[in-house]
DSSP file (Angstrom, degrees, kcal/mol; ACC not computed):
  #  RESIDUE AA STRUCTURE BP1 BP2  ACC     N-H-->O    O-->H-N    N-H-->O    O-->H-N    TCO  KAPPA ALPHA  PHI   PSI    X-CA   Y-CA   Z-CA
    1    1 A M              0   0    0      0, 0.0     5,-0.1     0, 0.0     0, 0.0   0.000 360.0 360.0 360.0 135.4  -61.6   35.8   46.0
    2    2 A P    >>  -     0   0    0      0, 0.0     3,-1.2     0, 0.0     4,-0.7  -0.232 360.0-121.9 -59.8 145.7  -64.2   33.7   44.2
    3    3 A V  H >> S+     0   0    0      1,-0.3     3,-1.4     2,-0.2     4,-0.6   0.865 110.4  64.8 -54.8 -39.2  -62.9   30.5   42.5
    4    4 A S  H >4 S+     0   0    0      1,-0.3     3,-1.0     2,-0.2     4,-0.3   0.834  95.9  57.9 -57.2 -32.3  -64.3   31.8   39.1
    5    5 A M  H X4 S+     0   0    0     -3,-1.2     3,-1.5     1,-0.2    -1,-0.3   0.781  91.9  69.6 -70.2 -25.6  -61.7   34.6   39.3
    6    6 A C  H X< S+     0   0    0     -3,-1.4     3,-1.1    -4,-0.7    -1,-0.2   0.737  85.7  69.6 -64.4 -21.4  -58.9   32.1   39.5
    7    7 A L  T << S+     0   0    0     -3,-1.0    -1,-0.3    -4,-0.6    -2,-0.2   0.779  99.2  48.3 -65.7 -24.2  -59.6   31.1   35.9
    8    8 A Y  T <  S+     0   0    0     -3,-1.5    -1,-0.2    -4,-0.3     2,-0.2   0.328  84.5 118.1 -99.9   6.6  -58.2   34.4   34.8
    9    9 A W    <   -     0   0    0     -3,-1.1     2,-0.1    -4,-0.2    -3,-0.0  -0.510  58.9-135.1 -75.3 137.8  -55.0   34.4   36.8
   10   10 A T     >  -     0   0    0     -2,-0.2     4,-2.0     1,-0.1     5,-0.2  -0.398  31.4-102.4 -79.1 169.9  -51.8   34.5   35.0
   11   11 A N  H  > S+     0   0    0      1,-0.2     4,-2.0     2,-0.2     5,-0.1   0.873 125.7  55.0 -60.7 -35.6  -49.0   32.2   36.1
   12   12 A Q  H  > S+     0   0    0      2,-0.2     4,-2.2     1,-0.2    -1,-0.2   0.882 105.2  52.7 -63.8 -39.5  -47.3   35.1   37.8
   13   13 A D  H  > S+     0   0    0      2,-0.2     4,-2.5     1,-0.2    -2,-0.2   0.913 108.6  50.5 -61.5 -44.1  -50.6   35.8   39.8
   14   14 A R  H  X S+     0   0    0     -4,-2.0     4,-2.3     1,-0.2    -2,-0.2   0.890 109.9  50.2 -62.5 -40.0  -50.6   32.1   40.9
   15   15 A I  H  X S+     0   0    0     -4,-2.0     4,-2.3     2,-0.2    -1,-0.2   0.909 111.0  48.7 -63.2 -45.2  -47.0   32.4   42.1
   16   16 A V  H  X S+     0   0    0     -4,-2.2     4,-2.3     2,-0.2    -2,-0.2   0.912 112.9  47.4 -64.5 -45.0  -47.7   35.6   44.0
   17   17 A V  H  X S+     0   0    0     -4,-2.5     4,-2.5     2,-0.2    -2,-0.2   0.910 110.9  52.2 -62.1 -42.8  -50.8   34.1   45.7
   18   18 A S  H  X S+     0   0    0     -4,-2.3     4,-2.2     1,-0.2    -2,-0.2   0.931 111.6  45.3 -59.9 -47.6  -48.9   30.9   46.6
   19   19 A R  H  X S+     0   0    0     -4,-2.3     4,-2.7    45,-0.3    -1,-0.2   0.889 110.9  54.2 -66.2 -38.3  -46.1   32.9   48.2
   20   20 A A  H  X S+     0   0    0     -4,-2.3     4,-2.3     2,-0.2    -1,-0.2   0.921 109.6  47.7 -61.6 -42.8  -48.6   35.1   50.1
   21   21 A R  H  X S+     0   0    0     -4,-2.5     4,-2.1     1,-0.2    -1,-0.2   0.902 111.1  50.7 -68.3 -37.8  -50.3   32.0   51.5
   22   22 A K  H  X S+     0   0    0     -4,-2.2     4,-2.6     2,-0.2    -2,-0.2   0.899 111.0  49.0 -63.9 -38.5  -46.9   30.6   52.5
   23   23 A I  H  X S+     0   0    0     -4,-2.7     4,-2.4     2,-0.2    -2,-0.2   0.894 109.3  53.2 -65.9 -38.4  -46.0   33.9   54.3
   24   24 A E  H  < S+     0   0    0     -4,-2.3     4,-0.4     2,-0.2    -2,-0.2   0.933 113.1  42.2 -62.4 -44.8  -49.3   33.9   56.1
   25   25 A R  H >< S+     0   0    0     -4,-2.1     3,-0.9     1,-0.2    -2,-0.2   0.893 113.0  54.3 -65.6 -40.7  -48.7   30.3   57.4
   26   26 A F  H >< S+     0   0    0     -4,-2.6     3,-0.8     1,-0.2    -2,-0.2   0.896 109.8  46.6 -62.4 -41.3  -45.0   31.2   58.2
   27   27 A L  T 3< S+     0   0    0     -4,-2.4    -1,-0.2     1,-0.2    -2,-0.2   0.455 105.9  60.3 -83.2   0.4  -46.0   34.2   60.3
   28   28 A S  T <  S+     0   0    0     -3,-0.9    -1,-0.2    -4,-0.4    -2,-0.1  -0.118  73.4 141.3-116.0  34.0  -48.7   32.3   62.2
   29   29 A Q    <   -     0   0    0     -3,-0.8    13,-0.1     1,-0.2    -3,-0.0  -0.235  68.4 -63.5 -67.1 165.9  -46.4   29.7   63.7
   30   30 A P        -     0   0    0      0, 0.0    13,-1.4     0, 0.0     2,-0.3  -0.266  54.7-159.1 -57.7 129.3  -47.1   28.6   67.3
   31   31 A F    >   -     0   0    0     11,-0.2     3,-0.5    -3,-0.1     4,-0.4  -0.857  22.0-130.9-110.0 147.1  -46.7   31.4   69.9
   32   32 A F  G >  S+     0   0    0     -2,-0.3     3,-1.2     1,-0.2     4,-0.3   0.885 107.5  55.6 -64.1 -38.6  -46.1   30.9   73.6
   33   33 A V  G 3  S+     0   0    0      1,-0.3     3,-0.3     2,-0.1    -1,-0.2   0.738 106.7  50.4 -69.2 -20.9  -48.9   33.3   74.5
   34   34 A A  G X> S+     0   0    0     -3,-0.5     4,-2.6     1,-0.2     3,-0.9   0.516  81.2  96.5 -93.2  -5.6  -51.5   31.4   72.5
   35   35 A A  H <> S+     0   0    0     -3,-1.2     4,-2.1    -4,-0.4    -1,-0.2   0.841  79.8  57.0 -55.2 -37.9  -50.7   28.0   74.0
   36   36 A I  H 34 S+     0   0    0     -4,-0.3    -1,-0.3    -3,-0.3    -2,-0.1   0.876 115.8  35.5 -63.0 -35.9  -53.5   28.3   76.5
   37   37 A F  H <4 S+     0   0    0     -3,-0.9    -2,-0.2    -4,-0.2    -1,-0.2   0.819 127.7  33.7 -85.6 -35.1  -56.1   28.7   73.6
   38   38 A T  H  < S-     0   0    0     -4,-2.6    -3,-0.2     2,-0.2    -2,-0.2   0.642  89.5-137.2 -97.5 -16.3  -54.6   26.5   71.0
   39   39 A R     <  +     0   0    0     -4,-2.1     2,-0.5    -5,-0.4    -4,-0.1   0.751  65.3 125.4  57.3  25.7  -53.1   23.7   73.2
   40   40 A I        -     0   0    0     -6,-0.2    -1,-0.2    -5,-0.2    -2,-0.2  -0.976  67.3-117.7-115.3 124.7  -50.1   23.9   70.9
   41   41 A Q        -     0   0    0     -2,-0.5    -9,-0.1    -3,-0.1    -5,-0.0  -0.325  31.7-118.8 -60.7 132.1  -46.7   24.4   72.6
   42   42 A G        -     0   0    0    -10,-0.2     2,-0.4   -11,-0.1   -11,-0.2  -0.259  26.1-148.5 -66.4 158.5  -45.1   27.6   71.5
   43   43 A S        -     0   0    0    -13,-1.4     2,-0.5     2,-0.0   -11,-0.2  -0.987   6.4-132.9-134.0 145.1  -41.7   27.5   69.7
   44   44 A Y        -     0   0    0     -2,-0.4     2,-0.4   -13,-0.1   -13,-0.0  -0.817  21.7-178.5 -96.3 131.0  -38.8   29.9   69.7
   45   45 A V        -     0   0    0     -2,-0.5     5,-0.0     3,-0.0    -2,-0.0  -0.999  29.7-116.7-128.3 130.3  -37.2   30.8   66.4
   46   46 A S     >  -     0   0    0     -2,-0.4     4,-2.2     1,-0.1     5,-0.2  -0.223  22.0-118.0 -64.5 155.2  -34.2   33.1   66.3
   47   47 A L  H  > S+     0   0    0      1,-0.2     4,-2.4     2,-0.2     5,-0.2   0.892 115.4  54.7 -57.6 -41.7  -34.5   36.5   64.5
   48   48 A N  H  > S+     0   0    0      1,-0.2     4,-2.3     2,-0.2    -1,-0.2   0.923 108.9  46.4 -59.4 -47.7  -31.8   35.4   62.0
   49   49 A D  H  > S+     0   0    0      1,-0.2     4,-2.5     2,-0.2    -1,-0.2   0.843 111.2  53.0 -65.4 -35.2  -33.7   32.2   61.1
   50   50 A T  H  X S+     0   0    0     -4,-2.2     4,-2.4     2,-0.2    -1,-0.2   0.912 110.7  46.2 -64.4 -43.9  -36.9   34.1   60.7
   51   51 A I  H  X S+     0   0    0     -4,-2.4     4,-2.4     2,-0.2    -2,-0.2   0.895 112.8  49.9 -66.5 -41.6  -35.4   36.6   58.3
   52   52 A I  H  X S+     0   0    0     -4,-2.3     4,-2.0     2,-0.2    -2,-0.2   0.936 113.2  46.1 -60.1 -49.5  -33.7   33.9   56.3
   53   53 A G  H  X S+     0   0    0     -4,-2.5     4,-1.9     2,-0.2    -2,-0.2   0.907 112.5  49.9 -62.9 -41.5  -36.9   31.8   56.0
   54   54 A F  H  X S+     0   0    0     -4,-2.4     4,-2.5     1,-0.2     5,-0.2   0.926 111.0  49.3 -65.8 -44.0  -39.0   34.9   55.1
   55   55 A N  H  X S+     0   0    0     -4,-2.4     4,-2.4     1,-0.2     6,-0.3   0.856 108.8  53.6 -62.6 -33.7  -36.5   35.9   52.4
   56   56 A Q  H  X>S+     0   0    0     -4,-2.0     5,-1.9     2,-0.2     4,-0.8   0.902 110.5  46.7 -69.3 -37.3  -36.5   32.3   51.0
   57   57 A I  H ><5S+     0   0    0     -4,-1.9     3,-0.8     3,-0.2    -2,-0.2   0.954 115.2  45.8 -65.3 -49.1  -40.3   32.4   50.7
   58   58 A V  H 3<5S+     0   0    0     -4,-2.5    -2,-0.2     1,-0.3    -1,-0.2   0.887 114.1  47.4 -63.3 -40.2  -40.3   35.9   49.0
   59   59 A S  H 3<5S-     0   0    0     -4,-2.4    -1,-0.3    -5,-0.2    -2,-0.2   0.616 114.0-114.9 -82.0  -9.4  -37.5   35.1   46.6
   60   60 A G  T X<5S+     0   0    0     -3,-0.8     3,-1.2    -4,-0.8    -3,-0.2   0.629  71.4 138.0  87.9  12.8  -39.1   31.8   45.6
   61   61 A G  T 3 < +     0   0    0     -5,-1.9    -4,-0.2    -6,-0.3     3,-0.1   0.575  66.9  56.1 -69.4  -8.1  -36.2   29.7   47.0
   62   62 A L  T 3  S-     0   0    0     -6,-0.7    -1,-0.3     1,-0.5     2,-0.2  -0.058 122.7 -88.9-110.9  29.5  -38.7   27.2   48.4
   63   63 A G    <         0   0    0     -3,-1.2    -1,-0.5     1,-0.2     0, 0.0  -0.599 360.0 360.0  94.0-158.7  -40.4   26.3   45.2
   64   64 A I              0   0    0     -2,-0.2   -45,-0.3    -3,-0.1    -1,-0.2   0.518 360.0 360.0 -60.6 360.0  -43.4   28.2   43.8
């Protein structure tokens, strides 16, 4: 979205975009299958920890 459109965002819009960006980064953590291409070692996160982390981002428990 063009930067000029950001001028018209409400505070709620900014919160939603911030959370969406956090979710995007959260779901693109290092994967074992991508280690060959990224040279970043994959990491294992349990399903329970993933669900808890995702819920914290969506609910706003980690700040804006």
